[in-house]
C-alpha positions in Angstrom: -76.0 106.5 10.5 -74.0 109.5 11.7 -71.1 111.2 10.1 -68.8 109.8 12.6 -69.9 106.3 11.7 -69.3 107.0 8.1 -65.9 108.3 8.9 -65.0 105.2 10.9 -66.2 102.9 8.2 -64.3 104.7 5.6 -61.1 104.7 7.7 -61.4 100.9 8.2 -61.9 100.4 4.5 -58.9 102.5 3.7 -56.7 100.6 6.2 -57.8 97.3 4.7 -57.0 98.6 1.2 -53.6 99.7 2.4 -52.9 96.4 4.0 -53.9 94.5 0.8 -51.6 96.7 -1.3 -48.8 96.2 1.1 -49.2 92.4 0.9 -49.0 92.5 -2.9 -46.0 94.6 -2.8 -44.2 92.1 -0.5 -45.0 89.2 -2.7 -43.8 91.0 -5.8 -40.6 91.8 -4.0 -40.1 88.1 -3.1 -40.7 87.0 -6.6 -38.3 89.5 -8.0 -35.6 88.5 -5.5 -36.0 84.8 -6.4 -35.7 85.5 -10.1 -32.6 87.6 -9.5 -31.0 84.8 -7.4 -31.7 82.2 -10.1 -30.3 84.4 -12.8 -27.2 85.0 -10.8 -26.5 81.2 -10.6 -27.3 80.4 -14.2 -24.5 80.5 -16.8 -25.0 83.2 -19.2 -24.4 80.8 -22.0 -26.2 77.4 -22.0 -24.4 74.3 -23.6 -26.3 71.8 -25.6 -26.1 68.0 -24.9 -23.9 67.4 -27.9 -21.4 69.9 -26.6 -21.4 68.1 -23.2 -20.5 64.7 -24.8 -17.6 66.2 -26.7 -16.3 67.8 -23.5 -16.4 64.4 -21.7 -14.7 62.6 -24.6 -11.9 65.2 -24.7 -11.4 65.0 -21.0 -11.2 61.2 -21.0 -8.7 61.2 -23.9 -6.5 63.7 -22.1 -6.5 61.5 -19.0 -5.7 58.3 -21.0 -2.8 60.0 -22.7 -1.5 61.3 -19.4 -1.6 57.7 -17.8 0.1 56.2 -20.9 3.0 58.7 -20.7 3.5 58.2 -17.0 3.5 54.4 -17.5 6.0 54.6 -20.3 8.3 56.7 -18.2 8.1 54.3 -15.2 8.8 51.3 -17.3 11.6 53.0 -19.3 13.3 54.1 -16.1 13.1 50.6 -14.6 10.9 51.6 -11.7 8.4 48.9 -12.8 10.3 45.8 -13.9 9.3 43.8 -16.9 9.1 39.9 -16.2 9.7 38.4 -19.6 9.5 34.9 -18.1 5.9 35.3 -17.3 5.0 36.7 -20.7 2.8 34.3 -22.7 1.6 34.5 -26.2 -2.1 34.7 -26.1 -2.7 35.0 -29.8 -4.2 31.5 -29.7 -6.2 31.1 -26.5 -6.7 27.3 -27.0 -2.9 26.7 -27.2 -2.4 28.9 -24.1 -4.9 26.9 -22.1 -3.5 23.5 -23.3 0.0 24.5 -22.2 -1.1 24.6 -18.6 -3.0 21.2 -18.6 -1.4 18.2 -16.9 -2.4 14.9 -18.5 -3.5 12.2 -16.1 -4.9 8.8 -16.5 -7.9 7.5 -14.5 -6.9 3.9 -15.1 -3.2 4.2 -14.8 -2.7 1.1 -12.6 -5.8 -0.8 -13.8 -5.4 -4.2 -15.4 -7.1 -5.0 -18.7 -9.8 -7.6 -18.8 -7.8 -9.8 -21.2 -4.8 -9.8 -19.0 -6.9 -10.5 -15.9 -8.6 -13.4 -17.7 -5.2 -14.9 -18.8 -3.8 -14.9 -15.3 -7.1 -15.9 -13.8 -7.4 -18.9 -16.0 -4.1 -20.1 -14.5 -5.4 -20.1 -10.9 -7.0 -23.3 -9.7 -8.6 -24.8 -6.7 -6.7 -27.3 -4.5 -8.6 -29.8 -2.4 -6.9 -31.7 0.4 -8.7 -35.0 1.0 -7.9 -37.1 4.1 -9.2 -40.6 4.6 -11.3 -41.0 7.8 -12.1 -44.7 8.1 -13.5 -47.6 6.1 -17.1 -46.6 6.7 -16.9 -42.8 6.1 -16.6 -40.9 2.9 -13.3 -39.1 2.5 -14.1 -35.5 3.1 -12.2 -32.4 2.0 -10.0 -31.6 4.9 -9.4 -28.2 3.4 -9.4 -26.2 0.2 -7.0 -23.7 -1.1 -5.7 -22.2 -4.4 -2.8 -22.9 -6.7 -1.1 -21.2 -9.7 -0.2 -23.1 -12.9 3.3 -21.7 -13.6 4.6 -24.2 -16.2 3.5 -26.7 -18.8 6.1 -29.1 -20.1 6.3 -32.7 -21.5 2.5 -33.2 -21.2 2.4 -32.1 -17.6 1.3 -28.9 -15.9 3.0 -27.7 -12.7 1.2 -25.9 -9.9 2.7 -24.0 -6.9 0.6 -23.7 -3.7 1.2 -23.5 0.0 2.6 -26.3 2.2 -0.2 -25.9 4.7 -2.8 -26.4 1.9 -1.5 -29.9 1.1 -0.2 -31.0 4.5 -1.2 -34.5 5.6 -3.2 -35.1 2.4 -4.1 -38.7 1.4 -5.3 -37.4 -2.0 -5.1 -34.1 -3.8 -7.6 -32.8 -6.4 -7.3 -29.8 -8.6 -10.4 -27.9 -9.8 -9.8 -26.2 -13.1 -11.3 -22.8 -14.0 -13.9 -24.6 -16.1 -15.1 -26.5 -13.0 -13.6 -29.9 -14.0 -11.8 -31.8 -11.3 -8.5 -33.8 -11.9 -6.2 -35.7 -9.6 -2.9 -34.1 -8.7 0.5 -35.5 -7.6 2.6 -33.9 -4.9 6.2 -33.5 -6.1 7.5 -31.8 -3.0 6.6 -29.6 0.0 8.6 -27.3 2.3 7.3 -26.3 5.7 9.7 -23.4 6.3 8.8 -21.4 3.2 5.2 -22.8 3.1 5.5 -23.8 -0.5 4.5 -27.0 -2.3 4.6 -28.1 -6.0 2.0 -30.3 -7.6 1.7 -31.7 -11.1 -1.4 -32.7 -13.2 -2.0 -33.9 -16.7 -1.4 -31.0 -19.0 -3.8 -32.0 -21.7 -6.6 -29.8 -20.3 -4.5 -26.9 -19.4 -4.3 -24.0 -21.9 -3.2 -21.1 -19.7 0.1 -20.6 -17.8 0.7 -17.7 -15.4 3.7 -15.4 -16.1 6.0 -15.1 -13.1 7.3 -11.6 -12.6 9.7 -10.2 -10.1 9.2 -9.0 -6.5 12.5 -7.1 -6.2 11.2 -3.9 -7.8 7.9 -3.7 -6.0 7.0 -0.3 -4.6 4.7 0.4 -1.6 1.5 1.9 -2.9 1.4 0.1 -6.3 -1.5 -2.0 -7.4 -1.9 -5.5 -6.0 -4.5 -8.0 -7.2 -5.2 -11.2 -5.3 -6.8 -14.1 -7.3 -8.0 -17.3 -5.6 -10.9 -19.3 -4.2 -12.0 -17.7 -0.9 -14.2 -20.0 1.2 -13.8 -22.9 -1.3 -14.6 -23.5 -4.9 -18.0 -21.9 -4.6 -16.3 -18.5 -5.1 -13.6 -19.8 -7.4 -11.6 -17.2 -9.4 -12.5 -14.3 -7.1 -10.5 -11.2 -7.7 -9.7 -8.6 -5.1 -7.8 -5.4 -5.6 -5.6 -3.3 -3.2 -2.1 -2.0 -3.0 1.3 -3.2 -1.8 1.1 -2.1 1.9 4.6 -3.1 3.0 7.8 -4.9 1.9 10.2 -7.1 3.7 7.8 -7.8 6.6 9.0 -10.4 9.0 6.4 -12.8 10.4 7.2 -15.4 13.0 5.9 -18.9 12.4 5.2 -21.7 14.9 5.8 -24.9 13.1 5.1 -27.5 15.8 2.3 -25.8 17.7 4.2 -25.2 20.9 3.4 -21.5 20.8 7.1 -20.7 20.3 8.3 -19.2 17.0 10.4 -21.7 15.0 11.0 -19.6 12.0 10.7 -16.0 10.6 9.7 -15.6 7.1 9.9 -12.5 4.9 6.6 -11.6 3.2 4.8 -8.9 1.2 2.0 -7.1 3.0 -1.1 -6.2 1.0 -4.6 -4.9 1.8 -6.1 -6.8 -1.1 -8.6 -9.1 0.6 -7.1 -12.6 1.3 -9.5 -15.0 3.0 -9.4 -18.7 3.9 -9.1 -20.5 0.6 -7.0 -17.8 -1.0 -3.9 -19.5 0.3 -1.6 -20.6 -2.6 -3.3 -18.2 -5.0 -1.6 -15.4 -7.0 -0.7 -11.9 -6.0 -0.6 -10.1 -9.3 0.8 -6.7 -10.4 -0.9 -4.4 -12.9 0.9 -6.1 -15.8 -0.7 -9.4 -14.9 2.5 -10.9 -13.6 2.6 -13.1 -10.5 4.7 -11.3 -7.9 3.8 -13.3 -4.8 2.1 -16.5 -3.6 -0.7 -15.6 -1.2 0.0 -17.3 2.1 -1.8 -15.9 5.2 -3.7 -13.1 6.9 -3.9 -11.8 10.4 -7.2 -13.3 11.6 -8.0 -11.0 14.5 -11.3 -9.3 14.9 -9.7 -5.9 15.4 -7.5 -6.3 12.3 -8.6 -5.7 8.8 -6.8 -5.4 5.5 -3.5 -7.1 6.5 -2.6 -10.0 4.3 0.7 -11.6 3.3 2.3 -13.2 0.3 5.5 -15.0 -0.3 7.7 -12.9 -2.6 8.0 -14.7 -6.0 11.8 -14.0 -6.1 12.1 -16.0 -2.8 9.8 -18.7 -4.1 11.4 -19.4 -7.4 14.5 -21.3 -6.1 12.4 -23.2 -3.7 9.9 -24.1 -6.4 12.8 -25.4 -8.6 14.2 -27.6 -5.8 10.7 -29.0 -5.0 10.1 -29.7 -8.6 13.3 -31.5 -9.3 14.3 -32.9 -5.9 11.1 -33.0 -3.9 12.6 -31.1 -1.0 14.8 -28.1 -0.2 18.4 -28.9 0.8 19.7 -26.7 3.6 22.8 -26.7 5.8 22.3 -29.0 8.8 24.0 -29.3 12.2 21.9 -32.0 13.8 20.7 -30.7 17.2 17.4 -29.9 18.9 17.6 -27.1 21.5 15.7 -24.6 23.6 16.5 -21.0 24.5 18.5 -20.4 27.7 15.8 -17.9 28.8 13.3 -20.8 29.1 15.5 -22.7 31.6 14.7 -22.1 35.3 17.4 -20.2 37.3 18.0 -23.1 39.6 19.0 -25.4 36.6 21.1 -22.6 35.1 23.2 -22.5 38.2 23.2 -26.2 39.3 22.8 -28.2 36.1 24.5 -25.9 33.5 26.8 -24.3 36.0 26.7 -21.0 34.1 27.9 -17.7 35.6 25.6 -14.7 35.6 27.6 -13.2 32.7 26.0 -15.7 30.3 22.5 -14.5 29.6 21.8 -15.7 26.0 22.2 -18.9 24.1 20.5 -22.2 23.2 20.8 -25.3 25.4 21.2 -28.6 23.4 18.5 -31.1 24.3 19.4 -33.8 21.8 22.3 -34.5 19.3 21.4 -36.6 16.3 23.7 -39.6 15.7 26.1 -39.2 12.8 25.3 -35.5 12.4 27.9 -32.7 12.1 27.2 -31.7 15.7 27.9 -35.3 16.8 31.1 -35.5 14.9 32.2 -32.1 16.4 31.8 -33.5 19.9 28.8 -31.5 21.0 26.7 -33.0 23.8 23.4 -32.6 25.7 23.3 -29.5 27.9 26.0 -27.7 26.0 25.0 -24.0 25.7 25.8 -22.5 22.3 26.2 -18.7 22.4 27.8 -17.9 19.0 28.0 -19.3 15.5 31.0 -17.6 13.8 30.6 -14.0 15.1 26.8 -14.1 15.3 25.4 -14.2 18.8 22.6 -16.8 19.3 19.7 -16.5 21.6 17.2 -18.9 20.0 17.0 -21.7 17.5 15.4 -19.3 15.1 18.6 -17.1 15.2 20.7 -20.2 14.5 18.5 -21.3 11.5 18.3 -17.8 10.0 22.1 -17.5 10.0 22.6 -21.0 8.5 20.0 -20.7 5.8 20.9 -17.1 4.8 24.7 -17.0 5.4 26.0 -20.5 4.7 25.7 -23.4 2.2 26.2 -27.1 2.5 29.9 -27.9 3.0 30.8 -24.7 4.7 32.8 -24.8 7.9 31.5 -22.8 10.9 32.8 -22.2 14.4 30.6 -22.6 17.4 31.2 -21.0 20.8 29.6 -22.9 23.6 29.8 -23.5 27.4 30.1 -27.0 29.0 29.8 -27.2 32.8 30.4 -23.5 32.9 33.6 -23.5 30.8 33.8 -21.6 27.5 34.9 -23.7 24.6 34.9 -23.6 20.7 34.6 -26.2 18.0 34.6 -26.2 14.2 32.2 -28.4 12.2 31.3 -28.9 8.5 27.7 -28.3 7.6 26.0 -31.3 6.0 22.8 -31.8 4.0 19.6 -31.8 6.0 18.6 -35.4 6.6 14.8 -34.9 7.2 12.2 -32.4 8.0 12.3 -32.2 11.8 12.4 -29.5 14.5 16.1 -30.3 14.8 18.8 -28.2 13.2 
């Protein structure tokens, strides 16, 4: 190897040595710079953890005192009002919670089992037996219910519906214990659909308490007790509410599809089915407030039943019990509404002007009646009784039965042969149950 080669090798070695020294110097400078930077960002005095906690506590305390002072200033100056009415003493949390509790009763309008038993034992079954012929056994033409409302002088008195006992040859009462006894019909009234029966009181221990229907309220409890579908389901109890008061229901008494009377009833949604007629409608105190009478038997209608208000029934019951019938003011005519007369007869037979549009046309006058004595005749058209305009026999009856009594004088306005006339008559006692008035 030549000198030149040795020189070159030595030069290369020196350059590499220099480069290595230069690298070390650069690394050392970086390390030194990093340490200086860290030292410049590090507090000269390090705090212990205990000192940090004390600093945090003092800071929080200072903040709380500041908020309290500001709050006191705001309240004292009236910027934040103090509502003393909403302040509540919470020293006793139980008392505070109790003061906001509203007491309610889950059985507020329920009826006790004892009360229900008492009134239920006064509801009986009524069987209407009608004789067929000599060779046939007398069947039950219909069954209904009744309410024992009085026991006196060895007899028990039962109120039921007129339509339950109508046309009966024999009446039987089924007591709550299942025993059957014969009954006597004291009286029946078609207009009010009420009847009174009597039986031997020896086997009767329970009498229903009659309440009042005048203070009933829509929505209060109503309980129907009776024998739906016959004695097989005797003593059935259904519960509902009073759905309506002073409901007016038209009644067709003679089956001619024309209303003969309008009766005022109580509406209830307590289930009333065939056989419930004549049973008791009871309030939550166990008092009879109505006599179940009918329901609307239409497929599209559900929960609409009716009962005769007990306040309306009481005077009728008394008359049926003592007299066997209800005495009402009586005129003595049968008539039909003018609207039912063909136009040709209105002009030719009645000779009425077109100004007369309402009234009743007399079809028959009963001999010896008040109408007969007042000179009324067939084809007279009555348009007014006193100041009440008349358009149907129902209007006439409603006025007589609600506004007058036997012995009162009334004035009738009528047309005869197209001429307007007036007459005064004295109302008499009704002679018999007919479609006449």
